[in-house]
PDB file as gemmi writes it, atoms N, CA and C in Angstrom:
CRYST1    1.000    1.000    1.000  90.00  90.00  90.00 P 1                      
ATOM      1  N   MET A   1      -1.791 -32.865  26.747  1.00  0.00           N  
ATOM      2  CA  MET A   1      -2.450 -31.613  28.301  1.00  0.00           C  
ATOM      3  C   MET A   1      -4.611 -31.865  27.677  1.00  0.00           C  
ATOM      4  N   VAL A   2      -4.861 -32.565  28.649  1.00  0.00           N  
ATOM      5  CA  VAL A   2      -6.682 -32.816  28.558  1.00  0.00           C  
ATOM      6  C   VAL A   2      -7.375 -31.922  29.310  1.00  0.00           C  
ATOM      7  N   VAL A   3      -8.353 -31.428  28.570  1.00  0.00           N  
ATOM      8  CA  VAL A   3      -9.343 -30.757  28.790  1.00  0.00           C  
ATOM      9  C   VAL A   3     -10.194 -31.105  29.256  1.00  0.00           C  
ATOM     10  N   ASP A   4      -9.936 -31.144  30.961  1.00  0.00           N  
ATOM     11  CA  ASP A   4     -11.731 -31.656  31.419  1.00  0.00           C  
ATOM     12  C   ASP A   4     -12.819 -30.627  31.830  1.00  0.00           C  
ATOM     13  N   ARG A   5     -13.793 -31.452  32.573  1.00  0.00           N  
ATOM     14  CA  ARG A   5     -14.984 -30.313  32.942  1.00  0.00           C  
ATOM     15  C   ARG A   5     -14.875 -29.034  33.658  1.00  0.00           C  
ATOM     16  N   ASP A   6     -13.992 -29.743  34.811  1.00  0.00           N  
ATOM     17  CA  ASP A   6     -12.943 -28.690  36.086  1.00  0.00           C  
ATOM     18  C   ASP A   6     -12.852 -27.508  35.164  1.00  0.00           C  
ATOM     19  N   TYR A   7     -11.740 -27.586  34.141  1.00  0.00           N  
ATOM     20  CA  TYR A   7     -11.065 -26.740  33.505  1.00  0.00           C  
ATOM     21  C   TYR A   7     -12.713 -25.647  32.734  1.00  0.00           C  
ATOM     22  N   MET A   8     -13.040 -26.624  31.988  1.00  0.00           N  
ATOM     23  CA  MET A   8     -14.178 -25.972  31.118  1.00  0.00           C  
ATOM     24  C   MET A   8     -14.323 -24.409  32.050  1.00  0.00           C  
ATOM     25  N   LEU A   9     -15.204 -24.991  33.810  1.00  0.00           N  
ATOM     26  CA  LEU A   9     -15.784 -24.364  34.086  1.00  0.00           C  
ATOM     27  C   LEU A   9     -15.036 -22.962  35.060  1.00  0.00           C  
ATOM     28  N   LYS A  10     -13.915 -23.139  34.787  1.00  0.00           N  
ATOM     29  CA  LYS A  10     -13.114 -22.296  35.090  1.00  0.00           C  
ATOM     30  C   LYS A  10     -12.722 -21.058  34.302  1.00  0.00           C  
ATOM     31  N   GLN A  11     -13.203 -21.254  33.258  1.00  0.00           N  
ATOM     32  CA  GLN A  11     -12.899 -20.169  32.531  1.00  0.00           C  
ATOM     33  C   GLN A  11     -13.344 -18.622  31.997  1.00  0.00           C  
ATOM     34  N   GLN A  12     -13.168 -18.154  31.842  1.00  0.00           N  
ATOM     35  CA  GLN A  12     -13.576 -16.665  32.156  1.00  0.00           C  
ATOM     36  C   GLN A  12     -15.046 -16.546  30.566  1.00  0.00           C  
ATOM     37  N   SER A  13     -16.006 -15.579  31.323  1.00  0.00           N  
ATOM     38  CA  SER A  13     -16.963 -15.375  30.088  1.00  0.00           C  
ATOM     39  C   SER A  13     -16.630 -14.985  28.892  1.00  0.00           C  
ATOM     40  N   GLY A  14     -16.163 -13.868  29.323  1.00  0.00           N  
ATOM     41  CA  GLY A  14     -15.716 -12.527  27.617  1.00  0.00           C  
ATOM     42  C   GLY A  14     -14.267 -13.180  27.132  1.00  0.00           C  
ATOM     43  N   PRO A  15     -14.136 -12.461  26.123  1.00  0.00           N  
ATOM     44  CA  PRO A  15     -12.401 -12.106  25.796  1.00  0.00           C  
ATOM     45  C   PRO A  15     -11.310 -12.062  26.738  1.00  0.00           C  
ATOM     46  N   SER A  16     -10.163 -12.203  26.488  1.00  0.00           N  
ATOM     47  CA  SER A  16      -9.260 -11.946  27.219  1.00  0.00           C  
ATOM     48  C   SER A  16      -8.889 -10.171  27.205  1.00  0.00           C  
ATOM     49  N   PRO A  17      -8.286  -9.673  28.393  1.00  0.00           N  
ATOM     50  CA  PRO A  17      -7.709  -8.164  28.149  1.00  0.00           C  
ATOM     51  C   PRO A  17      -6.907  -7.827  26.998  1.00  0.00           C  
ATOM     52  N   PRO A  18      -6.126  -8.367  26.534  1.00  0.00           N  
ATOM     53  CA  PRO A  18      -5.144  -8.356  25.361  1.00  0.00           C  
ATOM     54  C   PRO A  18      -6.370  -8.162  23.854  1.00  0.00           C  
ATOM     55  N   LYS A  19      -6.801  -9.409  23.452  1.00  0.00           N  
ATOM     56  CA  LYS A  19      -8.123  -9.987  22.471  1.00  0.00           C  
ATOM     57  C   LYS A  19      -9.344  -8.549  22.773  1.00  0.00           C  
ATOM     58  N   LEU A  20      -9.326  -7.928  23.837  1.00  0.00           N  
ATOM     59  CA  LEU A  20     -10.326  -6.689  24.105  1.00  0.00           C  
ATOM     60  C   LEU A  20      -9.352  -5.623  23.714  1.00  0.00           C  
ATOM     61  N   PHE A  21      -8.444  -5.730  23.978  1.00  0.00           N  
ATOM     62  CA  PHE A  21      -7.651  -4.444  23.557  1.00  0.00           C  
ATOM     63  C   PHE A  21      -7.574  -4.871  21.723  1.00  0.00           C  
ATOM     64  N   LEU A  22      -7.330  -5.306  21.520  1.00  0.00           N  
ATOM     65  CA  LEU A  22      -7.012  -5.567  19.881  1.00  0.00           C  
ATOM     66  C   LEU A  22      -8.218  -5.009  19.062  1.00  0.00           C  
ATOM     67  N   ASP A  23      -9.626  -5.793  19.389  1.00  0.00           N  
ATOM     68  CA  ASP A  23     -10.473  -6.051  18.873  1.00  0.00           C  
ATOM     69  C   ASP A  23     -11.046  -4.498  18.726  1.00  0.00           C  
ATOM     70  N   THR A  24     -10.852  -4.003  20.460  1.00  0.00           N  
ATOM     71  CA  THR A  24     -11.523  -2.352  20.093  1.00  0.00           C  
ATOM     72  C   THR A  24     -10.488  -1.099  19.732  1.00  0.00           C  
ATOM     73  N   LYS A  25      -9.619  -1.641  20.127  1.00  0.00           N  
ATOM     74  CA  LYS A  25      -8.408   0.264  19.617  1.00  0.00           C  
ATOM     75  C   LYS A  25      -7.431  -0.407  18.899  1.00  0.00           C  
ATOM     76  N   VAL A  26      -6.559  -2.004  18.130  1.00  0.00           N  
ATOM     77  CA  VAL A  26      -6.177  -2.009  16.771  1.00  0.00           C  
ATOM     78  C   VAL A  26      -6.597  -2.016  15.809  1.00  0.00           C  
ATOM     79  N   VAL A  27      -7.513  -3.056  15.527  1.00  0.00           N  
ATOM     80  CA  VAL A  27      -7.700  -2.974  14.138  1.00  0.00           C  
ATOM     81  C   VAL A  27      -8.876  -2.255  13.776  1.00  0.00           C  
ATOM     82  N   PRO A  28     -10.284  -1.150  14.346  1.00  0.00           N  
ATOM     83  CA  PRO A  28     -10.399  -0.262  13.989  1.00  0.00           C  
ATOM     84  C   PRO A  28      -9.441   0.846  13.336  1.00  0.00           C  
ATOM     85  N   ALA A  29      -8.447   1.085  13.661  1.00  0.00           N  
ATOM     86  CA  ALA A  29      -6.819   1.928  13.659  1.00  0.00           C  
ATOM     87  C   ALA A  29      -6.686   1.651  12.314  1.00  0.00           C  
ATOM     88  N   VAL A  30      -6.552   0.078  12.318  1.00  0.00           N  
ATOM     89  CA  VAL A  30      -5.667   0.420  11.006  1.00  0.00           C  
ATOM     90  C   VAL A  30      -6.312  -0.101   9.883  1.00  0.00           C  
ATOM     91  N   VAL A  31      -7.847  -0.192  10.126  1.00  0.00           N  
ATOM     92  CA  VAL A  31      -8.603  -0.509   9.258  1.00  0.00           C  
ATOM     93  C   VAL A  31      -9.048   1.116   8.662  1.00  0.00           C  
ATOM     94  N   ASN A  32      -8.961   1.996   9.539  1.00  0.00           N  
ATOM     95  CA  ASN A  32      -9.341   3.482   9.652  1.00  0.00           C  
ATOM     96  C   ASN A  32      -8.047   4.203   8.277  1.00  0.00           C  
ATOM     97  N   ALA A  33      -7.275   3.943   8.901  1.00  0.00           N  
ATOM     98  CA  ALA A  33      -5.726   4.138   8.646  1.00  0.00           C  
ATOM     99  C   ALA A  33      -6.210   3.606   7.000  1.00  0.00           C  
ATOM    100  N   LEU A  34      -5.879   2.362   6.594  1.00  0.00           N  
ATOM    101  CA  LEU A  34      -6.626   1.995   4.884  1.00  0.00           C  
ATOM    102  C   LEU A  34      -7.378   2.286   4.353  1.00  0.00           C  
ATOM    103  N   GLY A  35      -8.317   2.653   5.125  1.00  0.00           N  
ATOM    104  CA  GLY A  35      -9.619   3.037   4.690  1.00  0.00           C  
ATOM    105  C   GLY A  35      -9.308   4.494   3.809  1.00  0.00           C  
ATOM    106  N   SER A  36      -8.668   5.062   4.581  1.00  0.00           N  
ATOM    107  CA  SER A  36      -8.145   6.629   3.754  1.00  0.00           C  
ATOM    108  C   SER A  36      -6.535   6.436   2.927  1.00  0.00           C  
ATOM    109  N   VAL A  37      -6.046   5.745   2.822  1.00  0.00           N  
ATOM    110  CA  VAL A  37      -5.220   5.605   2.001  1.00  0.00           C  
ATOM    111  C   VAL A  37      -5.903   5.393   0.918  1.00  0.00           C  
ATOM    112  N   GLU A  38      -6.928   4.467   0.973  1.00  0.00           N  
ATOM    113  CA  GLU A  38      -7.648   4.078  -0.195  1.00  0.00           C  
ATOM    114  C   GLU A  38      -8.298   5.228  -0.810  1.00  0.00           C  
ATOM    115  N   VAL A  39      -9.303   6.412   0.017  1.00  0.00           N  
ATOM    116  CA  VAL A  39      -9.932   7.025  -0.571  1.00  0.00           C  
ATOM    117  C   VAL A  39      -8.790   8.681  -0.761  1.00  0.00           C  
ATOM    118  N   GLY A  40      -7.245   8.444  -0.525  1.00  0.00           N  
ATOM    119  CA  GLY A  40      -6.372   9.740  -0.999  1.00  0.00           C  
ATOM    120  C   GLY A  40      -5.812   8.402  -2.692  1.00  0.00           C  
ATOM    121  N   LEU A  41      -6.056   7.332  -2.544  1.00  0.00           N  
ATOM    122  CA  LEU A  41      -5.964   6.506  -4.176  1.00  0.00           C  
ATOM    123  C   LEU A  41      -7.032   7.210  -5.373  1.00  0.00           C  
ATOM    124  N   ALA A  42      -8.344   6.756  -4.464  1.00  0.00           N  
ATOM    125  CA  ALA A  42      -9.206   6.799  -5.319  1.00  0.00           C  
ATOM    126  C   ALA A  42      -9.245   8.476  -6.080  1.00  0.00           C  
ATOM    127  N   ARG A  43      -8.915   9.237  -4.963  1.00  0.00           N  
ATOM    128  CA  ARG A  43      -8.658  10.938  -5.679  1.00  0.00           C  
ATOM    129  C   ARG A  43      -8.299  11.222  -6.705  1.00  0.00           C  
ATOM    130  N   ALA A  44      -6.878  10.645  -6.227  1.00  0.00           N  
ATOM    131  CA  ALA A  44      -5.419  11.175  -6.575  1.00  0.00           C  
ATOM    132  C   ALA A  44      -5.462  10.975  -8.103  1.00  0.00           C  
ATOM    133  N   SER A  45      -6.535   9.239  -8.067  1.00  0.00           N  
ATOM    134  CA  SER A  45      -6.589   8.525  -9.614  1.00  0.00           C  
ATOM    135  C   SER A  45      -7.589   9.882 -10.445  1.00  0.00           C  
ATOM    136  N   ALA A  46      -8.438  10.044  -9.782  1.00  0.00           N  
ATOM    137  CA  ALA A  46      -9.516  11.058  -9.939  1.00  0.00           C  
ATOM    138  C   ALA A  46      -9.211  12.258 -10.805  1.00  0.00           C  
ATOM    139  N   ARG A  47      -8.376  12.687  -9.551  1.00  0.00           N  
ATOM    140  CA  ARG A  47      -7.626  13.440 -10.824  1.00  0.00           C  
ATOM    141  C   ARG A  47      -6.481  14.186 -11.469  1.00  0.00           C  
ATOM    142  N   THR A  48      -5.764  12.841 -11.186  1.00  0.00           N  
ATOM    143  CA  THR A  48      -4.769  12.987 -12.723  1.00  0.00           C  
ATOM    144  C   THR A  48      -5.416  11.557 -14.190  1.00  0.00           C  
ATOM    145  N   GLY A  49      -6.211  11.365 -13.537  1.00  0.00           N  
ATOM    146  CA  GLY A  49      -6.777  10.304 -14.890  1.00  0.00           C  
ATOM    147  C   GLY A  49      -5.663   8.974 -14.684  1.00  0.00           C  
ATOM    148  N   VAL A  50      -4.710   9.047 -14.181  1.00  0.00           N  
ATOM    149  CA  VAL A  50      -4.107   7.770 -14.015  1.00  0.00           C  
ATOM    150  C   VAL A  50      -4.671   6.134 -13.232  1.00  0.00           C  
ATOM    151  N   SER A  51      -4.717   5.158 -13.946  1.00  0.00           N  
ATOM    152  CA  SER A  51      -5.361   4.069 -12.944  1.00  0.00           C  
ATOM    153  C   SER A  51      -5.249   4.045 -11.601  1.00  0.00           C  
ATOM    154  N   ALA A  52      -5.806   3.408 -10.668  1.00  0.00           N  
ATOM    155  CA  ALA A  52      -5.257   3.537  -9.248  1.00  0.00           C  
ATOM    156  C   ALA A  52      -4.132   2.524  -9.458  1.00  0.00           C  
ATOM    157  N   THR A  53      -4.295   1.717 -10.439  1.00  0.00           N  
ATOM    158  CA  THR A  53      -3.163   0.574 -10.214  1.00  0.00           C  
ATOM    159  C   THR A  53      -1.771   1.220 -10.439  1.00  0.00           C  
ATOM    160  N   GLY A  54      -2.210   2.216 -11.530  1.00  0.00           N  
ATOM    161  CA  GLY A  54      -0.661   2.735 -12.106  1.00  0.00           C  
ATOM    162  C   GLY A  54       0.203   3.698 -10.671  1.00  0.00           C  
ATOM    163  N   ILE A  55      -0.328   4.321 -10.398  1.00  0.00           N  
ATOM    164  CA  ILE A  55       0.189   5.099  -9.375  1.00  0.00           C  
ATOM    165  C   ILE A  55       0.590   4.025  -8.132  1.00  0.00           C  
ATOM    166  N   LEU A  56      -0.074   3.070  -7.170  1.00  0.00           N  
ATOM    167  CA  LEU A  56       0.765   1.943  -6.498  1.00  0.00           C  
ATOM    168  C   LEU A  56       1.385   1.487  -7.053  1.00  0.00           C  
ATOM    169  N   ALA A  57       1.943   0.759  -8.739  1.00  0.00           N  
ATOM    170  CA  ALA A  57       2.782   0.545  -9.279  1.00  0.00           C  
ATOM    171  C   ALA A  57       3.433   1.369  -8.872  1.00  0.00           C  
ATOM    172  N   GLY A  58       3.316   2.204  -9.007  1.00  0.00           N  
ATOM    173  CA  GLY A  58       4.779   3.504  -9.356  1.00  0.00           C  
ATOM    174  C   GLY A  58       5.467   4.053  -8.209  1.00  0.00           C  
ATOM    175  N   ALA A  59       4.562   4.272  -6.957  1.00  0.00           N  
ATOM    176  CA  ALA A  59       4.916   4.033  -5.993  1.00  0.00           C  
ATOM    177  C   ALA A  59       5.980   2.876  -5.395  1.00  0.00           C  
ATOM    178  N   GLY A  60       4.979   2.033  -5.644  1.00  0.00           N  
ATOM    179  CA  GLY A  60       6.099   0.831  -5.453  1.00  0.00           C  
ATOM    180  C   GLY A  60       7.491   0.513  -6.099  1.00  0.00           C  
ATOM    181  N   ALA A  61       7.878   0.787  -7.385  1.00  0.00           N  
ATOM    182  CA  ALA A  61       8.781   1.251  -7.583  1.00  0.00           C  
ATOM    183  C   ALA A  61       9.461   2.509  -7.463  1.00  0.00           C  
ATOM    184  N   LEU A  62       9.233   3.082  -7.055  1.00  0.00           N  
ATOM    185  CA  LEU A  62       9.995   3.985  -6.495  1.00  0.00           C  
ATOM    186  C   LEU A  62      10.773   3.714  -5.362  1.00  0.00           C  
ATOM    187  N   GLY A  63      10.001   3.069  -4.204  1.00  0.00           N  
ATOM    188  CA  GLY A  63      10.297   2.869  -3.277  1.00  0.00           C  
ATOM    189  C   GLY A  63      11.244   1.970  -3.126  1.00  0.00           C  
ATOM    190  N   PHE A  64      11.397   1.076  -4.340  1.00  0.00           N  
ATOM    191  CA  PHE A  64      11.982  -0.076  -4.616  1.00  0.00           C  
ATOM    192  C   PHE A  64      13.272   0.288  -5.011  1.00  0.00           C  
ATOM    193  N   VAL A  65      13.853   1.378  -5.657  1.00  0.00           N  
ATOM    194  CA  VAL A  65      14.939   2.133  -6.000  1.00  0.00           C  
ATOM    195  C   VAL A  65      15.173   3.053  -5.232  1.00  0.00           C  
ATOM    196  N   GLY A  66      14.456   3.321  -4.226  1.00  0.00           N  
ATOM    197  CA  GLY A  66      15.069   4.249  -2.978  1.00  0.00           C  
ATOM    198  C   GLY A  66      15.929   3.462  -2.236  1.00  0.00           C  
ATOM    199  N   ILE A  67      15.176   1.985  -1.755  1.00  0.00           N  
ATOM    200  CA  ILE A  67      15.759   1.193  -0.738  1.00  0.00           C  
ATOM    201  C   ILE A  67      17.076   0.111  -1.385  1.00  0.00           C  
ATOM    202  N   ALA A  68      16.692  -0.280  -2.674  1.00  0.00           N  
ATOM    203  CA  ALA A  68      17.958  -0.354  -3.737  1.00  0.00           C  
ATOM    204  C   ALA A  68      19.433   0.219  -3.451  1.00  0.00           C  
ATOM    205  N   CYS A  69      19.372   2.178  -3.929  1.00  0.00           N  
ATOM    206  CA  CYS A  69      19.840   3.107  -3.386  1.00  0.00           C  
ATOM    207  C   CYS A  69      20.574   3.368  -2.883  1.00  0.00           C  
ATOM    208  N   LEU A  70      19.958   2.950  -0.991  1.00  0.00           N  
ATOM    209  CA  LEU A  70      20.324   3.253   0.252  1.00  0.00           C  
ATOM    210  C   LEU A  70      20.867   1.898   0.246  1.00  0.00           C  
ATOM    211  N   LEU A  71      20.408   0.833   0.229  1.00  0.00           N  
ATOM    212  CA  LEU A  71      21.810  -0.219   0.424  1.00  0.00           C  
ATOM    213  C   LEU A  71      22.639  -0.720  -0.300  1.00  0.00           C  
ATOM    214  N   ILE A  72      22.823  -0.128  -1.766  1.00  0.00           N  
ATOM    215  CA  ILE A  72      23.828  -0.138  -2.721  1.00  0.00           C  
ATOM    216  C   ILE A  72      25.044   1.021  -2.169  1.00  0.00           C  
ATOM    217  N   ARG A  73      24.785   2.370  -1.115  1.00  0.00           N  
ATOM    218  CA  ARG A  73      25.576   3.033  -1.062  1.00  0.00           C  
ATOM    219  C   ARG A  73      26.212   3.170   0.455  1.00  0.00           C  
ATOM    220  N   GLY A  74      24.840   2.568   0.896  1.00  0.00           N  
ATOM    221  CA  GLY A  74      25.365   1.508   2.125  1.00  0.00           C  
ATOM    222  C   GLY A  74      26.549   0.598   2.292  1.00  0.00           C  
ATOM    223  N   ARG A  75      26.600  -0.107   1.416  1.00  0.00           N  
ATOM    224  CA  ARG A  75      27.952  -1.274   0.934  1.00  0.00           C  
ATOM    225  C   ARG A  75      28.682  -0.615  -0.151  1.00  0.00           C  
ATOM    226  N   SER A  76      29.067   0.914  -0.267  1.00  0.00           N  
ATOM    227  CA  SER A  76      30.467   1.300  -1.043  1.00  0.00           C  
ATOM    228  C   SER A  76      30.390   2.158  -0.306  1.00  0.00           C  
ATOM    229  N   GLY A  77      30.044   2.345   1.418  1.00  0.00           N  
ATOM    230  CA  GLY A  77      30.414   3.932   1.745  1.00  0.00           C  
ATOM    231  C   GLY A  77      30.067   4.694   1.135  1.00  0.00           C  
ATOM    232  N   PRO A  78      30.230   6.311   2.318  1.00  0.00           N  
ATOM    233  CA  PRO A  78      29.830   7.196   2.353  1.00  0.00           C  
ATOM    234  C   PRO A  78      30.881   8.061   1.234  1.00  0.00           C  
ATOM    235  N   LEU A  79      30.274   8.761   0.304  1.00  0.00           N  
ATOM    236  CA  LEU A  79      30.723   9.476  -1.401  1.00  0.00           C  
ATOM    237  C   LEU A  79      31.632  10.212  -0.750  1.00  0.00           C  
TER     238      LEU A  79                                                      
END                                                                             
């Protein structure tokens, strides 16, 4: 595809509606949610005396074990 002068003159002046929605609604919501998680993690770390990385590692390990148990139970059938 060749971009010529007429194509460049026909383009919109601003961003497309989907990009505008993404930039004004979705990205700020995700950033706010991640900020809330970070604040909660910092508070939990301060209260427990465990480092934030230790809390994250423990949560990740629990999640991994939980998913593994679900997969193993799913393959062997109901008990």
